[in-house]
N, C-alpha and C positions, 0 to 999 in steps of 0.2 A: 715825599710820601712813598710808601712801598710800591713795588711793581705788582699789579693785581693779576694780570693774565699774561701768558707768554706771547711773544711776538714771533714773526716768522724766523726760520732757522738761519744762522749766519751764512754768509756767502762762502764760496770755495776758498777765498783768500784767508778767511778767518779760521778755516779748518787746519791751517798750518800748525796751529798751536795745540794739536790733539794730544791726548794722553799717550805716554810711552807704550801702553798696552796695545795701542792700535797702529804702531809703526808698521810700515809696509813690509810684507814678507812674500815669499814665492807663492805660498798657498794660504788663502784666508782660512780661518777656523770653521769647522763644522759647528752646527748649532742644533741642540735638541731642547725645545721648550715643552716641558711636561706640566700640563695644566690639569689639576684635579677639579672636581665638581662638588661644591658644598663641603669642602674640607675646612675645618676650623683651625684656629691658631693652636689649640692644644690636642690636635689629632695625630701628631707624630711624636715619637719619643724625644727627639732633640728639642722639641718645643714644650715638653711637659706631659705628654701622654703617659698614663700609667696602666691602661687596660689593653693597649696594643703594643706590639713590638715592630719597629720599622728600621732594622739595622742598615739596610741599603740606602735609605733616605738619610739616616744619621751619618753614614759614611760620606755622602755628598757634602754634608755640613762640616764634618770634621776635616775633610780634605779641601774644603772650599771656604765660602763666606756665608754666614747666616745673618740675615737681617731681622731685627726685632720690631721694626716700626715701618712695615710695608703695608700699603693700603691699595685695595682694588678701587676702581672708579665707580662701582655700583654694588649694591647688595643683592643683585639678581643677575641671572645668566647672560642674556643677550647683550645688554649694554656694557657689562663688564668685559665680555669678549671683544666687543667692538673697540673698546679703549686699548686693550692689549695690542690689537692688530693694527690700529691706526695712529697711535700716539696722541690721541685727542680725547678730551672728555666726551662721553657718549652724546651729550647735549650738542657739542660742536659738530660731531660727525653725523648727527641726525638719527642715530639709532639708540634712543634713550628708553625705549619701552621694552618690556619683556614680551617678545613676539611669540605667537602661538598659532599653529595652523587652524585651530578650531575657533579662534576668536574672529568675529565678523569685522572688527576694527583693525585687525593686525595680520590676517592671513596673507594679504597682498603686499606686505611690507618686508624690507630687508636692508642689509647694508648696501648703500648706494654704490653701483658699479664705478662711479667716478672717484670713490675713495681709493687711496693707494694703501694697500696693506703691506705689512712687513714681508710677506711672501713675495710681493711684486718687487720690493727693494732687493731681496736676495736674487731675483731673476736678473736684475741689471748687472750683477756681478758673476753671472754664470753658474749659479747654484742649481742643483736638483732640489726640488721642493715637494713635500708631501704633507697632507693632513691625515692623521690617524686619530679617529675618535669622533667627537661631537662638534658639529658646525654651529647650529642654532642662530644663524644670521640671515635666515630667509629660506623658504622651501620652494619658491618658484624658480624655474630654470634660469631666469635672469640673474639670480643671486647665487648660483652654484659656485662652490669654492674653487672649481677649476677655471672660473672666469675671474678669479681674484688672486692669481699668482701661483696656485698650486698645480704642479704637473700631474699629480695623482691624488686620490683620496680613498679612504677606506673607513667605513663606520656609519654613523647615523646623522641625519639632518637636524635632529632635535632631541628632546628628552625621550627616553625609552617608554615613559608612561603615556606619551602623546603620539609618537610615531614609532611603530615597532619595526619598521623595515630597516634592514642592514644592507648597505651598498658597497660594492667594489667599483669605484669610479661612478659611472652613471648606470651601471648594471645592478639589478637586485641580486644579492647573494643569499639573503634570508628574508622571507616575508615577515617572519617574527624572530627577532634577535634572540639567540640562545644566551640568556643573561649569565648563566653559569660558565659560559665559555668566552665571555667578552674579553676579560683580561688576557686570557691565553691567545685569542685571535689577534688582539692588538699587539701583544708582545711579539708574536711570531712574525707579523707583518713588518714591524719596526726593525727587527733583526735582519729580515730578508732585505729590506731596503738598504740598511747600512752595508751589508755584504755585497750588494750589487754596485755600489758607487765607485769602487776603485779609487783613483786619484782625484775624482771630481768632488768639490766641496758640496755639502748637503745641508738642508734645513728640514728638520722634522718638527711639525707642530703636533704634539702628542696630547690631544685634548680628551682625556679619559672621561667617561660618563659617571664614574663612581667617585665618592660614595653618595651621589644623588640617587634617590629612590626612583624606580624599583631596582633592587639589587639582589644578586644571588651569587654566592661564592662558588668556586669550583670545588669538586669533591675533596681534593687534598687539603683545602683550607677551611672547610666547614668545622666550626667548633674549636678553632685553633686560638682564638683570642678570648679575652675576658670582657669583651664589649659587644657580645652578640653577633648577629649577622653583619652589622655595619663594620664592626671591628675586623671581622673575617675578610671582608672585601678590601679593606685598607691594607691588611697584611698581604693579601694576594697582589695588590698593586705594587707593594714594596718588593715582593718577589720579582715581579715583572721588570721593575727598574734594575734590580740586580742582574737579571738575565741580559738586559740591554747593555749594561755596563760591561759585562763579560764580552759581548760581541764587539764593543769598541776596542777592548784590549786585544782580542784575538785578531782584529784587522789592523792593529797598530796605529789607531787614530785617537785613542783615549786621551792622551795628553793634550792634544790640540783640538779637542771638542768641547765647546761650551755647553754645559748642561744646566738648565734653569728649572727649578721646581717651585710651583706655587699652586694657588687655588683661585677660582673665579670669584668667590664670595665666601661669607661665613657659613657655619653649619646650621642645622635645624634646631639644635638644642644648645642652650647656653653653656652647659658643662663642657661641651666640645670647643668652646671659645675662651675658656678660662685663661687668664684672670679677668677677661673683659666682659662687659655687660652686653646682652643682646645677641641676636642670631641673624641669619640672612633675612632679607626683606626690610631691615630697619637701619637707622643711621647711627646707632650706637657703635662703639668700636668693634664689638663682636660680629657685626655684619660686614665690616670692611677690612679689619686687620687680620691678615692670614700669613702663613709661612711663606718665606721667599729665600731661596738658596741659590747661589751661583757657584758652579764648580768648573774650574778651568786650570788644570794642573800646570800647563806650560807657562801660564802668565800670572796667576794670582797666588799670594801667600796663603798657605793652608791654616785652617783653624781660627780664623778671625770672626768676631761677632761685631756687627755694625749697628749702632743705635740711631743713626741719622735717618730722619723720615724720608722715605722714597715711595713711589707709587707706580701704578700700572702704566701710566703714560710714558714712563722713563724707558720702557722696554724698547720701543721703536728707535729712539735716538741712540741708545746703548748699542744695540745690534747693528745699526747702520754704521756707527763709528768702528765697531769691531771688524766689520767686513770691508771698511774703507770706502763707504758710500756717503755722499752728501745727501741731505734731505731735500726734497723738492721745495723750491722757493715760492711756490704759488699758494701756500696754505699755512695755517697757524698750527703749531704743535704745543702741547701742554706739558711735555716732559723734558728732561735733560739727560745727557749721557751719564751713566754711572761709572764709566771706565776710570775717570780720575779718582773717584772714591775707592774703587777696587785697587787702585795703584797707590793708596795712602795719601791722596791729596784731597782738596776741598771740592765740593760740587760747585758748578757755576750758578746754581740756584741760590737766591738769598734765603737765609734761615727763616725769615718771617714771611716768605711768600705764602699766600693763603692756599688751603686745600678745601675743595668744595664737595660736600656730601649731598649730592642730588639723589632723589628717589623719583624716577620717571621725570616729570617736568618740574617737580617741586624741590626747590633748594631748601633742605631741611637743617643743615648745619654748616658751619665754617670753622676751620682750624687755622689759627695764626700762632706759630710757635707752639708753646705748651697750652695755649688757650683754645678751648673748643666750645662753641656756643650753638645750642639748638635754637632755631628760629621759630617765631610764632607761626602757626599754621591752623587751618581748619579742615574738617573732614572732607569737604569738597575737593581739596587739592590732592588728596591721597590716592594713589593707585590701589586697586582692589587687594593686592598682596600685602599692603601696608595697613590695612584697616584694623588690625589687632594691635597696632602700635600703642605703647604707653602714652605717647604724646599725640593722640588722635586730634585733640583740640588743645592747642597750646597758645595761651593768651598773652604770654610774656616770655622774653628770652630767658634761657636757662644756660648758665655758664659753668664750665668745669675747667680745672687746671689738671691736665693729663699727667703732668709730672708728679704731682702730689696725690692725685685721685684718678688713676688709670681706669677704674671700674665705673666712673661717672655716677657718683652717688651724692656728692655734696655740692649743691648749687651755691656759687659764690657771686652771683650777678649783683646783688645789692651792695656787696663790699667793693665791687670794681666797676663803677658806672662808666669810667673812661674807657675801659676795655669793651664794654657793651656797646657804647656809641661808636667806637672804632670799627668793630666787627659789623655792626648794622650798616655802616657806610660802605664797607667792603662788599657786603651782600647786595647792596643796591646796585653797585657797579657790575657785579657778576651777573645779576638778573638782566641788566640792560644788554649784556653781551651774550649770555648763554641761555637766557629765557627763564620763564616761570610758568606756572599753570595757566594754559590757554594764552600765553604771551610769548611771541617769537623774540629771540634775541638778535642783535645786529651781527653776531659772529657765528650764528648757526648755519651749517650747511644743510642741503636738502636731504630728507629721508628717501631712501629708495622705495619706489612704489610702482607696481605694474598696472595700476588703475589711476591715471593722472587726474581724473575728475573727482576721485574720492578724497575726503578730508584725511589728514594725518593727525590722529588723536592718540595721545598717550594713554588716556583712560577710556576703556570701552563703555563705561557708564555714561559718557557724554555723547555717545553715538546718536541717539534719537534727537538730541538737541541740534545737531548739525546735518542730519541726513533725513530727507523727507521720503515719502512712500515711493515716489517716482525714481529717485536716485537709488533707493534700496533695491528696487526691482532690477535696475541696470547692473548694479554690483552683483546681485545674486545670479543674474544671467551670465555674467563674466566668470563668476566662480564655478558655475555648473560646467562651463566650457573647459575650465582648467582642472577642476576636481569633480568629475562626474560621479565618483564614488562618495555619496553623501555620508557614509559612515565616518569619514574623516571629520565631519562637522560636529560630532558628538563627543563630549568629554568622556573618556573611559572611566568606568567605575573604579573606585579605589579598591585595592586588594584587601581582602579580609585579613585582619591581623589576628593571628592565633599564637 
């Protein structure tokens, strides 16, 4: 039977057979991971965008490798970012919910400090590390990014619509972020960081807030695209990438700097995810399949397009191998290194190894090879952001063949009963290890929480079921100590669209 879930990383002895891309050198490569927010598969020119122009991102693809079958681990911000940084499904690393400082069930949660991030891996090899942009993995001091391997940070702790404060490290730089200067500020800081490093290898996690709402382009970019304000901010982001690439060239490190470009999840509108169905929040391909580009002039052949399925959990082992670091042996990883693939070889992952489309606690779909099956579910299992799903109450499995039907329109479950049974068995094993709605899995690690007596719930709608009046009072008391400004507890009004 196929291998369902990853085991712990191989021992140091097994690492002797690493790809030629990771052969030891005097100086390990610099790394810039540029992660956009709510950018869809069809939002950049080289992936089919017609209303925006992204020449600098396109250049990364033409000089590097473009992946056509890359999947994020979640269709919403926080869990997706947790997977990129830890190399594990969000359900495994404990941060599977979309945390928000205004939610009574989530304000005290974050990425567990016991999790080892890719930034902490870089620190073991003497890298300078920085986060520029959006964290969104916990707002309490215990979850600060500088406690998770980043030497410095510059940006926001969450979405600009929920938390308006802009920080330089732990100091407030702006009480209200100047949205029209965000890309400019981020770009300037990234360039400054690059120029300060000298001969020391560096890692930049450049987690841009855009094109997540609210957004506002700088004056020079307003009205420059054919896709409204959203297109304008994408074109400004592209400009910023171009400026950063210039800085790499000017400092002489461009050839041996790995630049990776991607998105945390799909877009708000289906047309930005074309040709795929769905948006962020859902388990159709449009919520998970996003651009993924790797640029490394010194090591990889330019202009390649790779159709092999890869995913967010592959980032951690890939960068670990590139820097010459072995993975910790005390935990399970759900990805594999992509360096062999970039070197023209095969991945160590079996072609039929399943990929799991979780949405919060709910396992909603499983892909095995070209087969993707949406699993039965009911409304109680869905997180609030998924309540508009076309499959709110799904009473029977729905099966698609992604090779013949990438837009997931033709249900072929009745014609393929053996595939349905096989994937149902795979899903059963996955739930036992990674959990399901209100069901802990054997392989789930603890969620970070600053209130040990409070329940950890993916769905806030379940709060009253598990928290009585006495516990509510204790949690509120603790919240008042940590957040005396109660204005943070109120969801900001949506901006008036004109």
